[in-house]
KOLVEXPA-626070 format. One line per 5 residues: their letters; for each residue x, y, z of N, C-alpha, C. Coordinates in pm, 1 decimal, padded with zeros to 6 digits. Layout:
BEGIN
a = X,Y,Z,X,Y,Z,X,Y,Z; ... $
***
This chain:
BEGIN
xxxxx = -01338.2,-04228.2,-01828.0,-01249.9,-04072.8,-01790.8,-01343.0,-03963.3,-01710.7; -01252.9,-03874.5,-01585.3,-01318.6,-03844.4,-01503.5,-01268.3,-03697.2,-01569.2; -01377.4,-03616.7,-01628.5,-01336.8,-03477.4,-01618.3,-01318.8,-03386.9,-01486.4; -01234.0,-03299.2,-01495.1,-01209.6,-03199.9,-01381.9,-01294.4,-03104.4,-01400.8; -01334.9,-03087.4,-01255.0,-01487.4,-02997.2,-01268.1,-01447.8,-02856.8,-01176.6 $
xxxxx = -01480.8,-02781.3,-01281.0,-01375.0,-02626.5,-01262.5,-01537.5,-02530.0,-01144.8; -01515.8,-02500.5,-01056.0,-01518.8,-02420.7,-00945.9,-01629.1,-02297.6,-01014.1; -01679.3,-02281.1,-00983.7,-01735.7,-02087.1,-01054.5,-01674.1,-02032.1,-00959.1; -01725.5,-02048.6,-00853.2,-01690.7,-01941.8,-00761.4,-01566.9,-01929.4,-00777.6; -01484.9,-02044.3,-00737.7,-01306.1,-01976.1,-00745.4,-01237.7,-01919.2,-00851.9 $
xxxxx = -01322.0,-01978.3,-01000.8,-01279.8,-01887.4,-01083.5,-01309.7,-01750.8,-01080.3; -01412.1,-01709.5,-00994.3,-01427.6,-01551.4,-01019.5,-01351.1,-01446.7,-00921.4; -01358.0,-01567.3,-00788.2,-01257.0,-01461.0,-00691.9,-01117.1,-01473.7,-00778.7; -01040.2,-01574.4,-00862.5,-00959.8,-01566.5,-00896.4,-00961.9,-01412.1,-01013.8; -01034.2,-01453.4,-01085.7,-01048.7,-01307.1,-01199.3,-01094.9,-01199.3,-01102.6 $
xxxxx = -01164.2,-01130.1,-01006.0,-01186.8,-01063.6,-00942.4,-01077.7,-01030.5,-00891.2; -01000.8,-01073.7,-00835.4,-00870.8,-01043.1,-00769.8,-00767.6,-01045.3,-00844.1; -00741.4,-01091.7,-00933.7,-00660.2,-01010.5,-01114.6,-00673.8,-00925.6,-01144.3; -00797.3,-00899.4,-01193.9,-00861.5,-00734.4,-01190.8,-00883.1,-00661.0,-01156.9; -00868.3,-00696.1,-01024.5,-00918.4,-00569.5,-00885.0,-00754.5,-00505.5,-00942.9 $
xxxxx = -00620.5,-00618.9,-00897.8,-00513.9,-00559.5,-00907.8,-00471.7,-00486.6,-01067.4; -00514.2,-00560.6,-01121.1,-00418.0,-00486.8,-01223.6,-00480.1,-00336.3,-01245.2; -00616.3,-00351.6,-01229.1,-00695.8,-00219.0,-01285.3,-00616.2,-00113.6,-01150.5; -00635.3,-00096.2,-01018.2,-00603.8,-00051.6,-00949.3,-00472.8,-00000.3,-00962.4; -00395.1,-00110.4,-00998.3,-00197.8,-00048.2,-01000.2,-00204.9,00036.8,-01167.6 $
xxxxx = -00280.3,00029.0,-01264.7,-00254.4,00051.6,-01413.6,-00320.8,00188.2,-01388.4; -00495.6,00230.9,-01315.3,-00474.8,00348.9,-01289.5,-00381.0,00462.9,-01179.6; -00352.7,00398.2,-01130.4,-00241.2,00426.8,-00995.8,-00143.9,00553.6,-01101.5; -00116.8,00440.1,-01155.7,00024.9,00462.3,-01267.5,00040.3,00542.7,-01369.3; -00084.0,00517.9,-01423.3,-00106.5,00617.8,-01526.1,-00122.6,00772.9,-01457.8 $
xxxxx = -00180.2,00760.7,-01360.8,-00243.8,00924.3,-01237.1,-00095.2,00949.6,-01226.3; 00007.2,00876.6,-01180.1,00105.7,00927.2,-01088.3,00219.4,00954.0,-01252.3; 00197.2,00825.5,-01351.8,00339.9,00877.8,-01441.2,00285.4,01024.0,-01527.8; 00123.6,01040.6,-01548.2,00139.7,01173.6,-01627.2,00125.0,01286.9,-01579.5; 00104.9,01294.4,-01420.7,00078.5,01417.3,-01366.0,00140.1,01440.6,-01283.8 $
xxxxx = 00253.0,01379.2,-01176.2,00301.5,01386.8,-01095.5,00460.4,01318.8,-01101.9; 00489.8,01241.2,-01229.1,00637.9,01215.7,-01198.3,00716.8,01329.8,-01238.3; 00682.8,01471.7,-01263.0,00759.1,01558.7,-01302.1,00799.1,01703.7,-01147.7; 00692.5,01605.0,-01053.7,00654.0,01687.8,-00922.6,00682.0,01597.6,-00774.9; 00735.5,01479.5,-00795.8,00765.1,01413.7,-00739.8,00828.3,01389.9,-00604.7 $
xxxxx = 00905.3,01508.2,-00588.6,00946.7,01610.1,-00468.1,00842.8,01688.0,-00412.4; 00681.2,01735.1,-00436.3,00626.3,01797.2,-00367.0,00541.8,01712.8,-00380.5; 00508.9,01619.3,-00445.9,00383.2,01521.8,-00405.6,00431.8,01411.1,-00331.6; 00505.5,01433.1,-00249.6,00567.2,01354.6,-00108.5,00469.3,01362.7,-00013.9; 00490.4,01492.8,00023.2,00352.4,01559.2,00084.9,00201.6,01512.6,00095.4 $
xxxxx = 00186.7,01482.3,-00044.0,00019.0,01357.3,-00076.0,00061.2,01282.4,-00041.1; 00129.6,01168.2,-00091.1,00169.9,01054.1,00000.0,00171.7,01038.5,00113.4; 00250.0,01117.8,00178.7,00193.8,01093.9,00361.9,00094.5,01128.1,00381.8; -00006.9,01213.6,00335.3,-00130.3,01203.6,00380.8,-00251.2,01058.6,00307.7; -00227.1,00978.7,00232.6,-00244.0,00944.0,00188.5,-00216.0,00772.5,00307.8 $
xxxxx = -00081.1,00759.8,00307.2,-00052.2,00653.5,00359.7,-00101.3,00656.7,00509.4; -00058.2,00803.8,00580.8,-00123.4,00790.4,00720.0,-00279.9,00781.4,00760.9; -00354.1,00832.8,00600.1,-00508.6,00803.6,00664.7,-00549.9,00681.5,00646.8; -00496.0,00609.4,00508.1,-00542.4,00512.1,00504.3,-00508.8,00410.9,00609.4; -00355.9,00404.5,00642.8,-00371.9,00312.5,00779.0,-00487.1,00354.2,00936.1 $
xxxxx = -00463.9,00465.1,00940.4,-00507.6,00523.7,01073.2,-00692.2,00573.5,01044.3; -00691.4,00595.1,00985.1,-00840.3,00585.6,00923.4,-00947.8,00504.6,00867.7; -00902.0,00381.4,00799.9,-00921.2,00305.1,00721.3,-00905.7,00161.0,00781.2; -00761.1,00157.2,00800.9,-00736.0,-00031.5,00797.1,-00754.6,-00043.1,00956.0; -00642.0,00061.2,01048.3,-00631.7,00007.1,01160.4,-00800.5,-00036.0,01214.7 $
xxxxx = -00870.3,00103.5,01165.9,-01029.3,00095.4,01248.6,-01098.4,-00094.8,01223.4; -01087.8,-00114.3,01080.0,-01155.9,-00218.0,01044.1,-01070.6,-00328.9,01158.2; -00953.6,-00356.4,01149.0,-00893.0,-00463.3,01277.5,-00932.1,-00420.5,01376.3; -00934.7,-00314.4,01454.3,-00993.0,-00324.1,01566.7,-01103.2,-00312.2,01628.9; -01181.4,-00307.3,01514.6,-01351.2,-00346.7,01493.6,-01386.2,-00458.8,01502.8 $
xxxxx = -01341.7,-00616.4,01502.9,-01333.3,-00689.6,01444.3,-01292.2,-00758.9,01595.0; -01340.9,-00886.9,01602.6,-01326.0,-00960.5,01724.1,-01198.1,-01006.8,01804.2; -01075.3,-00952.2,01743.7,-00934.1,-01011.4,01754.1,-00942.2,-00853.9,01885.1; -00798.3,-00980.0,01953.2,-00780.7,-00924.8,02077.0,-00690.7,-00823.2,02060.9; -00728.3,-00713.2,02158.7,-00706.2,-00549.5,02141.8,-00516.6,-00619.7,02166.6 $
xxxxx = -00490.7,-00631.3,02264.6,-00365.8,-00617.6,02266.7,-00287.4,-00694.7,02235.2; -00311.2,-00820.2,02143.5,-00250.5,-00890.2,02040.8,-00226.5,-00815.0,01894.2; -00315.5,-00686.8,01918.9,-00375.7,-00602.6,01741.5,-00263.8,-00535.5,01777.6; -00249.9,-00451.3,01954.2,-00135.2,-00345.8,01959.7,-00001.6,-00405.7,01938.7; 00013.3,-00552.3,01990.9,00184.1,-00626.4,02005.9,00218.9,-00625.5,01874.1 $
xxxxx = 00136.8,-00722.9,01771.7,00132.9,-00667.0,01613.2,00190.4,-00529.4,01601.7; 00065.3,-00429.8,01562.6,00162.6,-00289.6,01549.0,00271.3,-00282.6,01582.7; 00314.7,-00260.5,01732.3,00473.2,-00275.1,01761.9,00563.1,-00375.9,01683.2; 00549.4,-00510.8,01687.3,00632.2,-00602.0,01588.2,00608.3,-00517.0,01471.2; 00506.8,-00493.1,01390.3,00527.9,-00478.2,01267.2,00630.1,-00317.5,01269.3 $
xxxxx = 00621.2,-00242.9,01338.2,00713.0,-00080.1,01369.5,00833.1,-00164.8,01399.7; 00911.8,-00237.0,01486.8,01014.2,-00229.8,01506.3,01060.8,-00374.0,01369.7; 01018.9,-00464.2,01335.9,01046.9,-00490.8,01143.4,01062.2,-00438.0,01054.5; 01004.6,-00319.6,01041.4,01042.7,-00159.4,00950.1,01167.3,-00119.8,00981.6; 01193.6,-00093.3,01114.0,01247.5,-00050.0,01174.8,01381.3,-00132.6,01127.2 $
xxxxx = 01426.9,-00262.6,01143.3,01535.9,-00345.1,01127.3,01566.9,-00349.8,00951.7; 01424.6,-00390.6,00877.9,01448.3,-00350.7,00744.9,01509.8,-00258.2,00687.1; 01464.8,-00124.0,00762.0,01542.5,00006.9,00705.0,01708.9,-00023.0,00696.2; 01719.9,-00084.3,00857.3,01852.1,-00069.6,00911.6,01926.1,-00178.2,00789.3; 01840.7,-00292.6,00745.9,01950.0,-00360.4,00643.2,01925.2,-00290.2,00516.0 $
xxxxx = 01834.2,-00233.0,00442.8,01853.4,-00164.4,00340.5,01955.3,-00037.0,00341.8; 01961.2,00043.4,00489.6,02066.2,00121.0,00461.5,02189.7,00059.0,00464.3; 02247.4,-00013.6,00446.0,02392.3,-00094.2,00487.3,02424.1,-00160.0,00381.0; 02256.7,-00193.5,00284.8,02274.3,-00284.5,00228.7,02331.3,-00158.6,00047.8; 02272.0,-00033.3,00068.0,02299.5,00092.6,-00017.6,02383.2,00185.1,00062.3 $
xxxxx = 02428.9,00147.1,00119.7,02563.8,00281.8,00208.5,02657.8,00305.2,00078.4; 02696.0,00212.7,00024.7,02788.4,00243.2,-00134.9,02703.5,00373.6,-00254.8; 02575.0,00403.9,-00214.1,02507.2,00507.4,-00345.7,02592.0,00635.3,-00283.3; 02582.7,00766.1,-00377.9,02611.1,00865.9,-00335.1,02527.5,00940.7,-00446.9; 02534.5,01031.2,-00402.7,02423.2,01158.1,-00498.0,02537.6,01206.8,-00651.3 $
xxxxx = 02456.3,01189.3,-00731.4,02491.7,01160.2,-00923.0,02566.8,01048.2,-00897.1; 02442.6,00978.3,-00882.9,02515.8,00825.8,-00928.9,02429.6,00781.8,-01049.3; 02363.0,00853.8,-01087.1,02228.0,00840.8,-01196.9,02076.3,00844.1,-01151.8; 02074.8,00798.1,-01051.8,01892.3,00830.7,-01009.6,01818.2,00915.2,-00992.0; 01888.0,01022.3,-01065.0,01815.9,01138.9,-01046.1,01722.6,01240.2,-00944.0 $
xxxxx = 01832.6,01251.9,-00784.7,01787.3,01290.6,-00698.2,01802.3,01438.1,-00685.4; 01722.7,01487.4,-00634.3,01716.0,01673.6,-00576.4,01835.0,01630.0,-00523.6; 01925.1,01721.6,-00537.4,02047.7,01814.2,-00496.5,01990.1,01728.4,-00321.9; 02126.5,01762.7,-00244.8,02114.0,01673.1,-00095.4,02049.5,01564.5,-00074.4; 02008.8,01485.6,-00126.2,01937.3,01373.3,-00109.6,02043.4,01316.6,-00130.6 $
xxxxx = 02083.0,01180.0,-00010.8,02150.0,01032.1,-00074.4,02048.6,00957.4,-00132.4; 02141.8,00885.2,-00203.8,02032.6,00798.0,-00236.7,02050.9,00693.0,-00167.4; 02148.2,00632.9,-00051.3,02092.7,00518.9,00009.2,01997.5,00575.6,00099.4; 01967.8,00653.8,00146.4,01853.5,00745.8,00208.2,01713.3,00685.7,00157.4; 01740.5,00773.1,-00006.6,01584.8,00733.3,-00033.6,01532.8,00590.6,-00101.4 $
xxxxx = 01640.6,00458.7,-00145.4,01642.1,00373.0,-00156.9,01547.6,00291.2,-00025.6; 01557.1,00307.5,00047.1,01511.1,00197.2,00183.0,01352.8,00215.6,00206.2; 01305.6,00324.4,00194.1,01186.1,00355.8,00139.9,01113.0,00287.5,00072.0; 01164.0,00256.2,-00044.4,01075.8,00204.7,-00126.7,01017.8,-00023.0,-00109.8; 01135.1,-00039.1,-00104.8,01127.9,-00180.5,-00062.9,01040.1,-00229.0,00046.9 $
xxxxx = 01042.4,-00134.5,00146.4,00976.6,-00129.2,00278.7,00794.5,-00112.7,00264.9; 00798.1,-00020.1,00158.8,00616.5,00037.0,00106.6,00583.6,-00092.2,00022.5; 00698.9,-00172.9,-00022.8,00634.8,-00306.5,-00167.2,00603.4,-00400.2,-00031.8; 00648.5,-00423.3,00076.2,00657.5,-00532.0,00216.9,00521.7,-00524.6,00237.0; 00499.7,-00369.9,00283.8,00363.8,-00367.8,00251.7,00222.2,-00342.5,00210.8 $
xxxxx = 00247.3,-00328.6,00107.3,00151.2,-00303.0,00031.0,00119.4,-00484.7,-00015.3; 00246.6,-00551.0,-00020.0,00198.0,-00661.8,-00073.6,00144.1,-00777.5,00011.0; 00143.1,-00742.4,00174.3,00045.2,-00762.5,00262.2,-00096.3,-00723.3,00276.7; -00106.1,-00570.2,00197.1,-00232.8,-00526.3,00262.6,-00312.0,-00579.7,00141.8; -00250.0,-00610.7,-00016.9,-00321.0,-00727.2,-00128.7,-00400.5,-00829.6,-00073.7 $
xxxxx = -00305.4,-00936.4,-00026.7,-00326.6,-01026.8,00077.6,-00435.0,-01041.3,00148.9; -00444.2,-00944.0,00211.6,-00580.2,-00953.5,00268.8,-00714.3,-00862.9,00242.4; -00669.8,-00780.9,00121.2,-00766.8,-00786.9,00018.5,-00820.6,-00853.9,-00074.4; -00761.2,-00949.0,-00122.2,-00809.4,-01082.3,-00147.5,-00861.0,-01192.9,-00097.1; -00830.3,-01220.7,00064.0,-00913.2,-01316.9,00165.1,-01085.8,-01189.0,00174.4 $
xxxxx = -01096.5,-01070.2,00179.0,-01204.7,-01042.9,00178.1,-01283.2,-01030.1,-00017.4; -01254.1,-01044.2,-00082.7,-01334.8,-01101.5,-00180.5,-01337.8,-01216.1,-00193.6; -01259.1,-01292.9,-00155.8,-01308.4,-01457.2,-00155.7,-01420.3,-01476.6,-00050.8; -01468.7,-01378.5,00031.9,-01514.0,-01426.5,00198.9,-01641.2,-01346.1,00119.0; -01661.6,-01265.6,00070.9,-01778.4,-01188.5,-00029.7,-01856.4,-01312.2,-00115.4 $
xxxxx = -01733.6,-01368.6,-00216.9,-01776.3,-01458.9,-00354.6,-01882.5,-01566.0,-00251.8; -01772.2,-01587.3,-00156.8,-01841.2,-01729.3,-00079.0,-01940.6,-01688.1,-00015.8; -01980.4,-01517.8,00003.2,-02132.6,-01564.4,00036.4,-02248.8,-01482.4,-00016.2; -02198.0,-01450.3,-00133.8,-02278.0,-01424.3,-00233.2,-02257.6,-01312.5,-00326.9; -02259.8,-01425.3,-00503.1,-02195.2,-01335.9,-00587.1,-02195.3,-01226.6,-00633.8 $
xxxxx = -02284.0,-01149.7,-00628.5,-02350.5,-00975.7,-00600.4,-02226.2,-00917.3,-00526.7; -02248.7,-00986.5,-00427.7,-02142.5,-00895.1,-00308.8,-02019.1,-00940.4,-00375.7; -01943.4,-01014.4,-00375.8,-01824.3,-01069.4,-00475.4,-01723.9,-00901.0,-00563.4; -01838.6,-00879.1,-00651.1,-01833.2,-00779.1,-00768.0,-01848.7,-00669.2,-00680.9; -01933.4,-00624.0,-00599.3,-01953.4,-00485.4,-00550.9,-01842.4,-00479.8,-00416.0 $
xxxxx = -01752.9,-00615.1,-00369.3,-01652.3,-00588.2,-00275.5,-01519.0,-00537.6,-00413.1; -01482.6,-00584.2,-00534.7,-01399.5,-00633.3,-00592.8,-01394.9,-00476.7,-00657.3; -01500.5,-00410.6,-00665.5,-01480.1,-00275.8,-00717.4,-01467.3,-00173.5,-00611.3; -01521.8,-00196.4,-00449.0,-01512.8,-00082.9,-00358.1,-01345.7,-00114.5,-00304.9; -01282.1,-00269.8,-00324.5,-01116.0,-00272.5,-00299.1,-01036.6,-00171.1,-00447.2 $
xxxxx = -01084.9,-00160.0,-00558.1,-01034.1,-00102.7,-00645.0,-01007.7,00051.2,-00592.5; -01171.6,00119.7,-00544.3,-01152.5,00253.2,-00498.5,-01034.3,00291.3,-00419.2; -01086.1,00175.6,-00324.2,-00988.5,00229.1,-00187.3,-00838.1,00202.6,-00234.4; -00764.9,00127.2,-00326.2,-00667.7,00086.5,-00346.3,-00588.9,00248.5,-00457.5; -00680.7,00233.4,-00522.9,-00609.4,00367.0,-00650.4,-00521.0,00459.1,-00549.7 $
xxxxx = -00602.8,00489.9,-00458.1,-00527.4,00653.6,-00375.1,-00392.5,00641.1,-00309.2; -00427.7,00467.4,-00240.6,-00261.1,00423.7,-00172.7,-00199.5,00387.7,-00281.9; -00233.9,00326.5,-00423.9,-00140.0,00320.2,-00486.8,-00072.0,00429.9,-00558.3; -00114.9,00550.9,-00560.1,-00049.0,00619.5,-00588.4,00059.5,00702.6,-00513.8; 00024.9,00690.2,-00371.7,00111.0,00709.6,-00227.7,00255.7,00660.1,-00273.0 $
xxxxx = 00214.7,00502.6,-00320.9,00313.6,00425.3,-00348.7,00444.9,00430.6,-00428.8; 00331.0,00455.0,-00581.2,00421.9,00519.4,-00668.2,00501.3,00622.4,-00634.7; 00452.0,00728.6,-00574.0,00536.1,00849.5,-00530.4,00635.0,00822.6,-00431.4; 00595.9,00710.5,-00383.4,00743.6,00686.9,-00260.4,00809.7,00620.1,-00350.4; 00861.2,00524.2,-00427.5,00899.7,00461.2,-00510.7,00984.2,00521.9,-00594.5 $
xxxxx = 00910.7,00653.7,-00680.8,01016.2,00703.6,-00785.8,01063.1,00835.8,-00733.2; 01038.9,00842.3,-00578.3,01132.1,00988.0,-00525.1,01273.5,00862.2,-00450.7; 01213.7,00718.6,-00448.7,01293.3,00641.8,-00369.3,01411.1,00591.1,-00487.4; 01397.0,00630.9,-00617.1,01473.4,00632.6,-00711.2,01399.1,00537.2,-00812.3; 01328.1,00476.6,-00857.8,01265.4,00332.6,-00859.1,01245.4,00389.9,-01048.7 $
xxxxx = 01272.1,00366.7,-01164.0,01231.7,00408.2,-01292.6,01063.0,00381.6,-01284.2; 01029.1,00455.6,-01354.0,00888.2,00422.6,-01415.2,00834.4,00273.1,-01433.8; 00900.3,00195.7,-01503.3,00887.9,00092.0,-01542.2,00924.2,-00019.8,-01420.5; 01021.4,-00015.6,-01332.4,01014.3,-00098.9,-01208.6,00957.4,-00059.5,-01160.0; 00916.3,00051.3,-01066.6,00809.0,00097.9,-01007.4,00683.7,00020.9,-01077.5 $
xxxxx = 00631.9,00007.0,-01183.2,00476.5,-00042.7,-01208.0,00509.0,-00224.9,-01216.7; 00622.3,-00262.6,-01253.0,00621.6,-00388.0,-01245.6,00651.0,-00489.0,-01111.7; 00706.5,-00387.8,-00976.3,00710.7,-00399.7,-00891.3,00582.2,-00386.3,-00748.8; 00511.6,-00334.8,-00846.3,00369.6,-00288.4,-00740.7,00304.9,-00405.6,-00844.2; 00336.0,-00439.6,-00932.5,00195.3,-00510.6,-01008.7,00270.8,-00693.8,-00955.9 $
xxxxx = 00349.4,-00692.8,-00908.0,00360.2,-00851.0,-00851.5,00343.3,-00818.5,-00722.3; 00355.5,-00714.6,-00645.4,00243.7,-00692.0,-00510.6,00098.6,-00733.8,-00485.9; 00061.7,-00699.3,-00641.0,-00070.5,-00652.8,-00654.8,-00130.5,-00825.7,-00684.2; -00064.7,-00934.6,-00673.6,-00046.7,-01034.8,-00770.8,-00097.1,-01141.2,-00580.6; -00046.1,-01090.4,-00508.6,-00028.3,-01132.5,-00327.7,-00198.6,-01172.9,-00328.8 $
xxxxx = -00295.9,-01056.9,-00419.9,-00425.8,-01035.7,-00350.8,-00491.4,-01192.8,-00395.2; -00428.3,-01250.1,-00545.9,-00457.9,-01386.9,-00578.3,-00451.2,-01428.4,-00463.0; -00317.2,-01462.1,-00460.3,-00276.8,-01563.6,-00314.7,-00394.3,-01587.2,-00208.2; -00412.5,-01436.6,-00191.0,-00472.2,-01407.0,-00067.6,-00656.8,-01480.2,-00130.2; -00670.6,-01492.5,-00239.2,-00841.2,-01514.5,-00262.6,-00831.0,-01674.4,-00249.6 $
xxxxx = -00733.6,-01723.6,-00304.7,-00683.9,-01848.9,-00279.0,-00710.7,-01922.4,-00139.9; -00612.0,-01848.5,-00084.0,-00652.6,-01880.2,00054.6,-00778.6,-01855.0,00140.9; -00850.9,-01751.7,00098.3,-00958.8,-01730.8,00170.5,-01069.9,-01802.8,00117.8; -01062.5,-01891.6,00001.4,-01155.5,-01993.8,-00069.7,-01128.9,-02177.8,00014.9; -01018.9,-02155.5,-00000.5,-00966.6,-02281.2,00064.9,-00995.9,-02283.4,00244.7 $
xxxxx = -00940.8,-02205.3,00275.2,-00986.5,-02217.6,00431.5,-01019.7,-02053.8,00524.9; -01102.9,-02066.9,00447.6,-01214.4,-01880.5,00470.0,-01190.2,-01925.2,00655.1; -01280.1,-01998.2,00730.3,-01289.4,-01936.8,00827.3,-01163.9,-01896.1,00929.5; -01044.7,-02025.0,00869.9,-00923.4,-01941.8,00955.3,-00852.1,-01846.3,00932.1; -00896.8,-01836.1,00720.5,-00823.9,-01676.1,00648.8,-00857.2,-01586.9,00734.2 $
xxxxx = -01000.3,-01573.9,00747.1,-01052.6,-01442.7,00767.8,-01014.3,-01436.2,00936.2; -01032.2,-01477.9,01039.6,-00935.9,-01509.5,01153.7,-00751.0,-01407.3,01165.3; -00720.1,-01424.4,01021.1,-00562.4,-01316.8,01002.7,-00573.5,-01204.9,00946.7; -00690.9,-01178.0,00933.2,-00702.3,-01028.5,00808.0,-00665.2,-00930.6,00927.4; -00690.9,-00897.2,01107.2,-00706.8,-00788.6,01140.1,-00568.5,-00755.8,01152.1 $
xxxxx = -00467.2,-00915.6,01200.9,-00290.7,-00873.9,01220.7,-00229.7,-00866.9,01076.4; -00292.9,-00951.4,00974.4,-00215.0,-00890.3,00868.6,-00240.7,-00760.9,00819.4; -00389.1,-00674.9,00850.2,-00372.9,-00489.8,00818.2,-00281.2,-00453.0,00901.1; -00294.2,-00451.9,01056.7,-00237.5,-00359.6,01163.3,-00087.0,-00402.6,01104.5; -00006.9,-00498.2,01073.1,00124.6,-00534.5,01006.1,00099.8,-00402.5,00897.1 $
xxxxx = 00070.2,-00432.8,00816.4,00069.3,-00359.7,00629.0,00086.8,-00235.5,00721.0; -00010.8,-00171.3,00802.2,-00020.4,-00076.3,00865.9,00046.4,00008.9,00900.4; 00159.1,-00094.8,01014.6,00248.5,-00010.6,01083.2,00391.3,00003.7,00980.8; 00376.0,-00029.4,00825.0,00469.4,-00006.0,00758.7,00405.3,00127.3,00703.4; 00308.6,00100.5,00660.7,00267.4,00235.8,00584.2,00290.8,00403.9,00674.0 $
xxxxx = 00222.3,00381.1,00830.2,00270.5,00447.9,00949.1,00442.9,00487.6,00924.4; 00528.0,00407.9,00965.3,00656.5,00391.7,00930.3,00709.3,00489.8,00805.0; 00681.4,00462.6,00723.2,00735.3,00515.6,00602.3,00687.4,00690.1,00602.2; 00636.4,00687.8,00610.9,00491.8,00842.8,00608.4,00638.4,00872.0,00771.8; 00615.7,00859.2,00890.3,00682.0,00953.7,00987.1,00880.9,00955.3,01013.0 $
xxxxx = 00882.8,00816.0,00967.3,01033.9,00773.9,00950.9,01081.1,00853.8,00823.7; 01063.4,00836.4,00726.4,01159.5,00875.0,00571.6,01107.0,00990.9,00534.0; 00924.2,00998.0,00526.1,00883.0,01121.7,00411.9,00883.7,01233.1,00501.8; 00801.5,01250.0,00620.7,00817.0,01350.6,00687.2,00945.8,01400.6,00706.2; 01034.1,01295.9,00710.9,01224.9,01396.0,00744.2,01266.2,01500.8,00596.3 $
xxxxx = 01201.4,01405.5,00460.3,01205.0,01460.0,00392.0,01131.2,01642.7,00353.0; 01020.4,01686.7,00405.2,00942.2,01746.7,00393.3,01035.1,01871.0,00497.5; 01060.9,01822.3,00616.0,01097.0,01903.2,00736.1,01194.7,01968.0,00672.3; 01326.1,01897.8,00547.6,01445.4,01995.5,00505.1,01371.0,02127.3,00408.5; 01242.4,02137.3,00443.9,01180.9,02224.3,00376.9,01124.7,02313.8,00479.2 $
xxxxx = 01147.2,02384.7,00526.8,01100.6,02486.1,00619.6,01038.4,02615.6,00583.0; 01043.9,02671.8,00509.1,00984.6,02834.3,00455.8,00838.4,02819.2,00492.7; 00794.9,02953.8,00507.0,00650.5,02929.5,00492.1,00621.4,02921.3,00399.3; 00677.5,02918.6,00220.6,00615.2,02897.0,00122.1,00629.2,02808.8,00125.9; 00723.8,02689.1,00151.4,00717.3,02555.8,00121.9,00615.1,02465.6,00230.7 $
xxxxx = 00612.1,02547.9,00321.4,00522.4,02480.2,00451.0,00424.1,02431.3,00377.6; 00329.7,02549.9,00337.4,00190.3,02588.7,00307.0,00094.9,02489.9,00168.6; 00182.6,02482.2,00119.3,00198.6,02331.0,-00001.1,00207.1,02205.7,00053.8; 00314.8,02193.6,00132.9,00304.8,02088.6,00161.8,00156.5,01994.0,00290.9; 00119.6,02083.1,00365.0,-00010.1,02093.9,00424.9,-00158.6,02073.0,00362.9 $
xxxxx = -00128.3,02132.6,00296.6,-00212.2,02157.9,00183.5,-00246.6,01999.7,00086.7; -00099.9,01963.8,00081.2,-00070.6,01875.8,-00020.1,-00152.0,01698.2,00065.9; -00084.2,01742.7,00206.3,-00116.4,01610.3,00301.7,-00250.2,01591.3,00301.5; -00324.7,01751.8,00324.8,-00477.3,01722.9,00356.1,-00513.2,01651.6,00220.4; -00522.9,01704.5,00121.9,-00579.7,01664.7,-00021.7,-00580.3,01526.8,-00001.6 $
xxxxx = -00439.9,01435.6,00053.4,-00411.8,01317.8,00048.4,-00515.3,01231.9,00157.7; -00551.6,01313.9,00247.7,-00643.5,01288.3,00326.8,-00766.7,01264.2,00294.6; -00869.5,01376.9,00276.0,-00923.8,01397.7,00194.2,-01000.3,01295.5,00026.0; -00914.1,01291.8,00041.2,-00890.3,01155.5,-00119.3,-00928.5,01026.7,-00058.4; -00885.4,00975.9,00061.7,-00885.4,00851.6,00093.4,-01050.2,00844.0,00230.3 $
xxxxx = -01051.1,00966.9,00230.7,-01197.8,00913.6,00349.0,-01347.7,00934.5,00241.1; -01295.5,01011.1,00139.2,-01433.3,01017.2,00027.9,-01448.5,00856.0,-00064.2; -01296.6,00821.4,-00074.0,-01326.4,00715.7,-00150.1,-01341.6,00556.5,-00073.6; -01223.5,00566.6,00052.3,-01253.3,00476.1,00119.0,-01409.9,00455.0,00218.5; -01453.1,00631.2,00232.1,-01591.9,00638.7,00269.5,-01721.4,00543.7,00209.7 $
xxx = -01693.8,00538.9,00082.7,-01805.0,00494.1,-00017.2,-01775.2,00337.9,00009.0; -01604.6,00282.4,00012.1,-01590.7,00141.8,-00021.6,-01574.4,00059.8,00149.4; -01597.1,00078.4,00218.3,-01613.6,00070.2,00364.5,-01741.2,-00023.5,00374.0 $
***
């Protein structure tokens, strides 16, 4: 009788990707739900800073510093922006029957059908990003187990601020706390799938990373620019604008500090 031999590297990858996902999601949820849920509307500005800086200062530079063809990366960015535009159109049509006062506790003047669209888009972008994180963790463990552990910790560090931004978007989109946590947790499990893909077919899997990063970034940029910033523009007084600018700046600083150490 032949015993199935357990590969310790694969086990380490599975544990690291699972723990990284659960820890980052849970830490972001605790922070978001305990401190930010009562002022979600204002925290949209923080989310804009986090989403844009994660994409423009971290994910996209990493993609374009790779050996991937620049023109193809830009084509992927364009395709991603158009894909999220179409996804938004579908979400608007799907939620067109909603209205204010539909029990989702939206702010006055905010249609529920407009709120719902960003929630689903942020989940798609986040899932793609988590998938690439899994491939990176697998590559690190295959190179050196210690490097794998450090990479897992680094990914937790850069995921927490991004996940805070995601939670803010989901709460603003009318998701309940439980629903936002469960859906984000499901998305985080894509890092486990990415880890397995990275382990099984590392060479080909590594070539996917720049394109997946660009596609995920296109979603974060689109959500920030097309959905969240217009909400901020509806509050145009100086008294409301100054906190918005400060919170956007705070979001950028958070990402720069954490991803600077994690790079």
